[in-house]
C-alpha positions, -999 to +999 in steps of 0.1 A: +776-104+431+747-084+447+757-050+461+760-048+498+733-022+500+698-023+485+695+007+462+660+008+445+669+038+424+696+017+406+670-006+390+634+007+393+633+028+361+653+003+341+629-026+351+597-006+345+609+006+311+618-030+302+584-043+312+565-017+293+587-020+262+582-057+262+544-054+264+543-073+298+513-053+309+491-060+279+459-079+277+452-102+248+416-104+237+425-132+213+439-155+240+418-183+254+427-174+290+399-163+314+398-125+316+404-105+347+394-068+344+400-038+366+389-004+354+411+024+367+392+051+385+405+077+360+425+104+378+419+140+368+441+151+339+451+181+361+462+158+389+494+149+405+500+116+424+488+120+460+489+095+488+453+085+481+462+076+446+491+056+460+467+036+481+441+027+455+466+021+427+488-001+448+458-023+457+448-025+421+483-034+409+486-061+435+454-077+422+464-073+386+499-087+390+486-116+411+459-126+386+484-122+357+507-147+374+477-170+378+474-171+341+444-148+337+442-125+307+444-094+329+433-060+316+439-030+338+423-003+317+442+031+320+430+066+313+423+100+326+393+122+332+389+156+316+378+170+349+357+199+336+358+226+362+393+217+375+408+218+341+390+250+331+402+266+363+438+256+356+438+270+321+420+302+331+446+308+357+474+301+333+459+325+307+454+352+334+491+352+340+494+362+303+467+389+306+442+368+287+405+364+298+386+335+284+354+355+277+374+380+256+389+353+234+357+332+231+349+296+235+366+282+204+399+299+211+398+290+248+393+253+240+423+254+218+443+266+248+429+238+269+438+211+244+473+226+241+477+225+279+465+189+279+490+179+253+519+195+273+509+188+309+481+163+309+503+132+311+519+141+344+498+118+365+504+088+342+541+093+343+539+094+381+519+062+381+547+045+363+571+055+391+548+037+416+551+006+395+515+005+383+513-021+355+485-006+334+479-016+298+492+017+285+486+013+248+449+012+256+449+045+275+417+065+271+407+100+278+371+110+286+372+136+259+387+115+231+366+109+200+355+074+209+343+083+243+327+114+231+307+093+206+296+071+235+285+102+255+264+115+226+248+081+220+238+077+257+225+113+260+203+110+228+191+075+237+181+085+273+164+116+259+144+096+234+134+073+263+122+102+284+150+097+310+168+129+302+147+162+303+149+199+312+135+212+345+137+242+368+151+231+401+175+241+428+212+234+422+245+240+440+255+272+423+291+285+424+290+323+420+327+325+412+327+299+384+292+307+373+281+270+371+261+243+388+284+219+406+279+184+421+277+176+458+312+161+456+325+195+446+310+211+477+327+211+511+312+222+544+332+247+564+324+257+600+317+294+600+312+317+630+281+338+622+249+349+637+213+336+642+189+365+637+155+363+653+133+384+631+097+396+638+072+392+610+039+411+616+008+389+617-018+402+593-050+414+610-035+412+645-019+446+653+010+443+677+013+405+671+044+391+655+057+356+645+094+353+651+116+334+627+152+325+633+175+326+602+212+326+593+204+343+560+185+376+563+196+385+527+172+360+513+142+375+532+132+393+500+123+359+485+103+345+514+069+331+503+058+315+535+065+308+572+064+272+583+055+259+618+052+223+630+017+210+629+018+199+665+034+231+679+008+246+702+024+280+701+014+286+665-017+264+661-040+294+658-018+310+631-018+282+607-038+293+576-033+330+584-009+354+568+022+373+579+034+405+563+069+401+548+091+428+564+106+455+541+086+441+511+051+443+525+037+413+508+013+388+524+028+353+529+009+323+543+017+306+576+017+269+568+020+237+589+049+215+578+069+189+597+101+204+583+099+230+611+116+218+642+100+231+674+133+226+693+154+247+670+155+285+669+121+301+675+102+270+661+091+290+631+111+291+599+109+314+569+105+296+536+125+308+506+120+281+480+144+295+454+174+297+478+173+266+501+170+229+493+147+221+522+126+252+515+123+242+479+107+209+491+084+227+514+075+251+485+067+221+463+044+206+489+025+238+495+024+252+459+044+283+469+058+309+445+096+306+440+110+340+432+148+343+429+164+373+446+201+366+438+216+365+404+244+343+391+270+365+407+253+363+441+241+399+438+206+411+447+182+406+417+148+422+420+131+415+387+111+385+398+099+399+432+092+433+417+070+418+390+053+395+415+045+425+438+028+443+409+009+412+398-002+400+433-003+432+454-006+458+428+022+478+442+058+487+433+088+475+453+095+499+482+124+524+478+146+505+503+142+473+485+150+489+451+181+504+467+194+468+472+195+460+435+229+448+424+244+447+459+266+417+468+247+392+490+267+399+521+265+437+517+228+433+513+227+412+544+242+440+565+219+466+549+188+445+555+197+437+591+203+475+597+169+484+583+151+457+603+168+470+634+157+505+626+121+492+622+125+473+655+119+440+638+150+423+651+142+405+684+176+390+692+209+382+676+228+351+688+264+341+680+260+310+659+285+286+644+272+265+615+283+246+585+283+266+553+287+249+519+317+262+499+330+254+464+360+231+470+379+249+442+365+284+442+365+287+480+333+309+479+300+300+497+277+280+474+243+295+466+213+272+461+199+286+429+168+279+409+178+274+373+167+256+342+190+226+338+192+192+321+183+163+344+185+125+343+158+104+358+182+087+382+154+070+402+144+049+372+180+040+363+187+031+400+162+003+403+182-024+384+214-013+401+197-017+435+183-051+425+218-062+414+233-056+448+202-071+466+206-103+446+244-105+449+253-099+413+275-071+425+290-075+460+306-049+482+337-057+502+333-050+531+296-058+529+284-031+552+291-005+525+260-019+508+240-001+534+255+033+523+248+023+487+212+014+495+205+045+516+216+068+487+200+049+459+166+043+475+162+080+480+179+092+449+169+126+434+170+138+398+206+141+386+215+175+373+238+167+344+244+202+329+272+225+338+278+261+327+313+256+315+331+255+282+354+225+288+336+192+286+311+173+264+288+200+250+252+190+253+239+177+220+208+199+220+199+227+196+173+255+201+151+271+175+140+307+178+106+296+191+122+277+219+118+243+204+145+218+215+161+193+192+183+166+206+205+147+182+238+130+177+250+157+152+240+192+142+229+179+108+204+155+124+191+183+147+187+206+117+168+179+098+144+175+127+139+212+130+132+216+092+107+188+093+089+206+121+094+243+114+104+246+078+135+250+058+144+285+069+149+276+105+182+284+123+195+266+153+217+276+183+235+249+202+231+246+240+262+262+254+264+240+285+285+209+289+278+177+308+287+169+343+321+151+344+304+122+362+282+116+332+311+106+309+329+087+337+297+067+344+302+051+310+339+043+316+335+005+320+321+001+285+330+032+266+367+025+271+362-009+254+348+006+222+310+009+228+288+018+210+307-003+185+309-041+190+345-050+197+364-081+209+374-061+240+338-053+249+328-089+244+356-103+266+363-077+293+327-065+302+316-070+329+348-064+349+358-084+380+365-058+406+363-021+411+387-006+437+377+027+451+371+048+482+337+050+500+334+087+493+325+082+457+301+052+460+272+074+451+289+098+426+308+072+405+301+036+415+263+040+415+263+059+382+284+033+365+261+006+377+230+025+365+245+032+330+262-002+327+230-021+334+209+002+312+231+000+281+249-033+285+222-053+302+246-064+330+264-049+360+298-033+351+317-052+379+311-082+401+328-069+432+333-034+446+363-033+470+360-003+492+392+009+509+395+036+535+411+071+533+447+078+540+452+099+572+483+109+590+499+088+617+476+104+643+445+096+623+439+132+612+428+141+577+457+154+556+456+190+546+480+216+535+469+239+563+478+213+589+511+207+572+506+169+574+503+161+536+526+132+525+540+133+490+542+096+478+569+105+452+591+119+479+587+086+498+595+067+466+627+088+462+637+082+498+628+046+504+619+031+470+585+022+455+585-012+471+587+001+506+558+025+501+537-002+484+544-028+511+536-003+538+503+005+522+494-031+517+502-040+553+479-013+566+451-017+540+424-033+561+392-033+540+370-003+548+393+012+574+413+044+571+450+040+568+472+059+593+503+066+574+535+085+583+569+087+569+583+067+598+562+037+589+575+036+553+611+040+566+605+010+590+591-012+562+620-004+540+640-027+563+618-056+551+632-051+516+667-048+530+661-080+549+651-098+517+681-083+498+705-094+525+691-129+527+694-132+489+730-120+491+737-145+519+724-172+496+744-160+467+776-160+489+769-195+499+766-208+464+728-211+464+715-208+429+684-219+409+684-256+404+658-270+380+666-306+391+657-300+427+627-323+437+610-311+469+593-345+472+626-362+478+640-342+506+649-361+538+663-336+563+639-322+589+652-286+582+645-288+544+611-304+550+602-278+575+609-248+553+592-263+523+562-271+545+562-235+558+564-222+523+533-242+514+515-226+544+526-191+533+513-197+498+480-209+511+477-180+535+487-154+509+464-167+482+434-169+506+441-133+517+442-120+481+410-139+473+393-122+502+408-087+492+427-087+525+459-069+515+469-065+551+467-103+557+486-109+524+514-086+534+514-100+569+517-136+557+546-127+534+563-107+561+561-134+587+573-161+564+602-142+549+614-124+581+608-151+606+607-186+590+632-180+562+657-154+574+657-156+612+653-194+615+660-214+583+691-195+573+704-196+608+698-233+612+713-239+578+746-223+586+764-254+600+754-274+569+764-245+545+797-241+563+803-278+564+817-302+538+800-311+506+775-339+509+738-348+508+728-326+537+745-295+523+730-301+488+696-306+502+697-274+523+710-254+493+683-270+471+655-261+496+669-226+500+669-218+463+634-233+459+620-213+487+638-181+477+622-184+443+588-190+460+593-159+481+601-137+451+569-149+433+548-144+465+561-109+470+561-098+434+526-083+433+534-060+462+571-055+457+576-058+420+610-041+417+632-058+442+617-092+434+622-088+397+658-076+402+667-106+424+648-130+401+669-118+371+702-115+390+698-151+403+688-164+370+655-179+380+640-170+346+666-164+320+639-166+293+610-153+314+609-123+337+592-126+371+562-106+360+553-135+337+562-163+361+534-185+375+520-179+410+536-204+434+518-237+441+522-259+472+546-289+467+545-324+481+567-326+513+573-361+528+573-362+565+561-326+568+542-332+601+572-346+619+595-320+606+571-293+616+568-306+651+606-308+655+615-274+641+586-256+656+598-270+690+633-258+683+620-223+673+598-222+703+626-232+727+651-206+713+624-179+713+613-186+748+649-185+761+656-153+743+625-138+757+635-146+793+670-133+787+656-100+773+631-096+801+658-101+827+684-079+809+709-107+806+738-094+784+743-113+751+778-121+760+767-141+791+762-179+785+739-199+808+730-235+810+695-247+801+682-272+827+651-292+821+624-305+844+598-330+832+614-333+797+604-363+776+630-386+760+620-371+726+626-335+739+661-345+751+668-363+719+658-332+699+681-311+721+709-334+713+703-333+676+702-295+676+727-287+704+749-266+682+720-244+671+708-242+707+742-231+720+746-205+693+711-191+691+700-194+727+734-184+741+735-217+761+764-236+776+745-269+778+711-285+774+703-313+798+678-327+823+682-319+860+701-345+879+682-363+907+682-341+937+695-311+918+676-279+928+693-248+916+685-215+933+678-182+917+664-193+884+641-179+857+619-205+842+597-209+811+576-238+799+583-252+765+560-280+754+559-305+783+592-294+799+601-265+822+633-249+812+653-234+840+680-206+835+702-203+866+707-165+868+715-158+904+752-154+897+746-135+865+722-108+874+705-093+906+672-112+905+658-091+933+664-059+914+650-074+883+619-085+902+614-050+916+620-034+882+594-056+865+569-050+893+574-012+889+568-014+852+537-036+857+523-011+882+529+018+858+512+000+829+483-009+851+479+027+863+479+039+826+453+013+817+431+023+846+433+059+836+423+052+801+396+028+812+381+054+834+380+079+805+363+054+782+337+047+810+327+083+809+297+084+785+300+122+781+336+118+768+327+091+744+298+111+731+318+144+726+352+130+714+359+125+678+357+088+667+394+086+660+402+099+695+379+072+711+395+046+689+430+058+699+421+055+736+408+020+731+440+010+714+460+025+744+439+005+768+444-027+749+482-020+748+484-013+785+464-044+793+487-065+771+518-050+788+504-058+822+499-094+812+534-096+797+550-083+829+529-105+851+541-135+831+577-123+834+574-120+872+560-155+874+590-168+856+614-157+884+617-186+909+633-182+944 
């Protein structure tokens, strides 16, 4: 006998371990079944399961379990990413607690510590995924630094270098002064900072007393200015274009150039150009052939070598004493010193308070410095063309489709991809340098040495490039490197390309696009046919989750409290494609009741002797009730299947919820009670047969989203003594004779009881009070239906009788509701104070109308809509819709009260 209370903790671990031990998650390349492939977005090996993981992995597991039940050879490829900078930071911090510095112990010893940490702690995230119920093919687990994937990385790097698509160049990068490495845009976060906007006066050469004023937030980079830019159509500066200004403090002549980058509406209309320390300035410098001296070193300290040498070469003078005094100063200390000196020289016109976004390293927390360095680059523009064409022609489709626009906007303006990082943990770049600066790129050091000897002679010695590759480089190869490439394997032949990639919109460019570029270039085909983009998880108010706000949700705590199924079903029910998910603990707690409802319904069936019956034939049922529930099950199967085909997890969950809670539990089991409580006979047998059939259908329908409770009930009921639910087939519709007539009759009955219950609730009629149901305009069929279902009507609608009004009968003080062709009257005058109820409803209606008018007025204010955050505007629109719906409901309730 099932326990009275659903307790997920009593079976979740047991079931998962059973599935995994039995190999239920495994793909089989040798099978003749059609493949279905999902590549896991590999979580960082440093990671712990967060609520965003719970969202994406729940969606993927639903799809994998569903396709597996459909008979597909499903591969959900597991693995983790080595997460270069994140892992190096974790291990460095760990060593620091032991008084160990990585630079003191050297690279080789440090990497030993990293591998040791990975062996001990790197499996944390995969253990947590198991708790969520994720049915990954664990024996195939890969790691982006394992030998097979490392071979793939080397092969790709060398091949692209041979093709001229990987090269070295001196360009600006996002430089993290704390970690001393270039970082990707994804590792940069903008933070609003309260600072100043300094308006600085640059003397115009040959025009004593005339200055050109530039506005800047970074006076410390003034030393590296090589031009001033003004807009070509700005009349204020037209006569200065082509002339020179004198760089304050330094004394060097710098040209005044016309460039559309300068915005006449911002600041003073003139901007200083420091090509080595600003991405926009770098582009201006390229267009105008400007010098690009660096004035800050890797630590963010003032570095004078380049400008000092340039002054001597161009001006024939040494750097002034003040400038030399800045050498080695921190950038922010130098800023204060420079501003103070400019003020002394009366070259500061004004200083304005100014809030602006400043890029910071997301892990280091320090401001990022655009820095001109020699790095390895990949020709992303060339690789992007086939990927763009694949989306344009539909070989890869985005769901929702509008995310293709984001993909195109990034890809059609793609810049060279900086792929080198100044770290120790990662794939070390397979390049070696000879003393004369020659570079030899090869798969192994022996190959590089052979190349060097052929060019430079036998005595040459080589030094390997110390940098490692950007983590996104190795993860870009994930869809084929995990399957054994560059070797030819059965897995590669069968599971590439994959079917669907499930991910968030924030890494379309960083990961999705790079996989498409690499996949097409090396495999000749796209890596996946569909890219399903889900939203981000926010708190219940729509705010971004952060530790500082205290609104972060721990998915494992929710699993502990409510069970994995409750969390999974909540996520699915809210996962509208492309939209953010507003999630709170209360929502998961509420959806736990759905699992409880299913458990209680199964227990009710068990208590009434309902058990799996292989001999039951749905096509031979005769009672309207059995036909109705079987027909409703067919509709639920069709709706759920269509929703999954369309990647509508919310519609899938909604279809299951409505069918289980409403059709099966609230109506079918209630209508079935008289037969179940009655004597043995054909009707009782048919009801029991339909109940066990539909319960089995429900368990299969729900299994992808609620694998634990469905498997436990499946096993306990004995539906699959030789086959667990995870391997059971996806339900199919069955032939139901007389389905249309049964649907009409039972839908009428449900509609009648629901309408009467609604009126009673609106009028605050106590459940203990029974009232007659009197009908006007009822057809003979309606009255006959009432007669057939009178017992259910009395019990569920709390009615004393169900009859047509007699001739001349005109009861006073009634509430009325239309059901089909008939008007149902509920005489309530002697039960409740109808006048008081009318007044109450009118008051509630007026209150809802006032609330709606208030919100509508706010939304009509264009200034409010323009200034408010999008989530605030959306919240107000939802409030307006809710208020309008409430007004409509109360108007209808008032209309139901007759004199």
